[in-house]
C-alpha positions as CSV (number, residue, x, y, z in Angstrom):
1,M,19.3,161.8,-53.7
2,F,21.9,159.9,-51.7
3,A,24.5,161.4,-49.5
4,K,28.0,161.1,-50.8
5,G,29.1,158.1,-48.6
6,M,25.7,156.4,-48.6
7,L,26.1,155.0,-52.1
8,T,29.5,153.5,-51.3
9,I,28.1,151.7,-48.2
10,D,25.2,150.3,-50.3
11,I,27.7,149.0,-52.9
12,R,30.0,147.5,-50.2
13,T,27.0,145.8,-48.5
14,A,25.8,144.3,-51.8
15,L,29.3,143.0,-52.6
16,F,29.6,141.5,-49.1
17,H,26.2,139.7,-49.3
18,G,27.2,138.4,-52.8
19,M,30.4,137.0,-51.5
20,Y,28.7,135.7,-48.3
21,S,26.1,133.8,-50.3
22,Q,28.9,132.0,-52.2
23,L,31.3,131.4,-49.3
24,H,28.7,130.2,-46.7
25,P,27.9,126.9,-48.4
26,L,31.5,126.2,-49.0
27,V,32.4,126.8,-45.3
28,L,29.5,124.6,-44.2
29,S,30.5,121.7,-46.4
30,A,34.1,121.9,-45.3
31,A,33.2,122.0,-41.6
32,S,30.7,119.1,-41.8
33,I,33.4,116.7,-43.1
34,P,34.7,114.8,-40.1
35,I,38.4,114.5,-39.6
36,K,39.2,110.9,-40.3
37,K,43.0,111.0,-40.1
38,G,44.5,110.3,-36.7
39,P,48.0,111.0,-35.4
40,S,50.9,109.5,-37.3
41,E,53.1,106.7,-35.9
42,A,55.9,109.3,-35.4
43,Q,53.6,111.6,-33.5
44,K,52.4,108.7,-31.3
45,K,56.0,107.7,-30.5
46,K,56.9,111.4,-29.7
47,V,54.0,111.7,-27.3
48,E,54.9,108.4,-25.7
49,G,58.4,109.6,-25.1
50,L,57.2,112.9,-23.7
51,V,54.9,111.0,-21.3
52,K,57.7,108.7,-20.1
53,A,60.0,111.7,-19.6
54,A,57.3,113.5,-17.6
55,N,56.7,110.5,-15.4
56,A,60.4,110.1,-14.8
57,R,60.7,113.8,-13.9
58,R,57.7,113.5,-11.5
59,K,59.2,110.4,-9.9
60,A,62.6,112.1,-9.4
61,D,60.8,115.1,-7.8
62,E,58.9,112.8,-5.5
63,M,62.1,111.0,-4.4
64,K,63.8,114.3,-3.7
65,R,60.9,115.5,-1.7
66,S,60.8,112.2,0.2
67,S,64.5,112.6,1.0
68,V,64.0,116.1,2.3
69,K,61.2,114.9,4.6
70,Q,63.3,111.9,5.9
71,G,66.1,114.3,6.7
72,R,63.7,116.3,8.9
73,S,62.4,113.4,10.9
74,G,65.6,112.8,12.8
75,K,66.7,109.6,11.0
76,G,70.4,110.3,10.5
77,G,70.1,114.0,11.1
78,Y,72.2,116.3,13.2
79,D,73.4,115.5,16.8
80,Y,72.1,118.1,19.1
């Protein structure tokens, strides 16, 4: 009646739908629970340190760029 591979596909489909019907409610319930736990104090301090380091690096880059531009303006540059 059935082709050789047809029966296997029907069994696989039935198994999949059986697992899906059990797994789907579990995934929905887990996904609907909001995350109530925020970052730890150690993580907050780490982020704060990274932000301070980034700001210091940015400020140093700005000072360097400002120095380059001042050198081009003729204030204390070369005598031609």
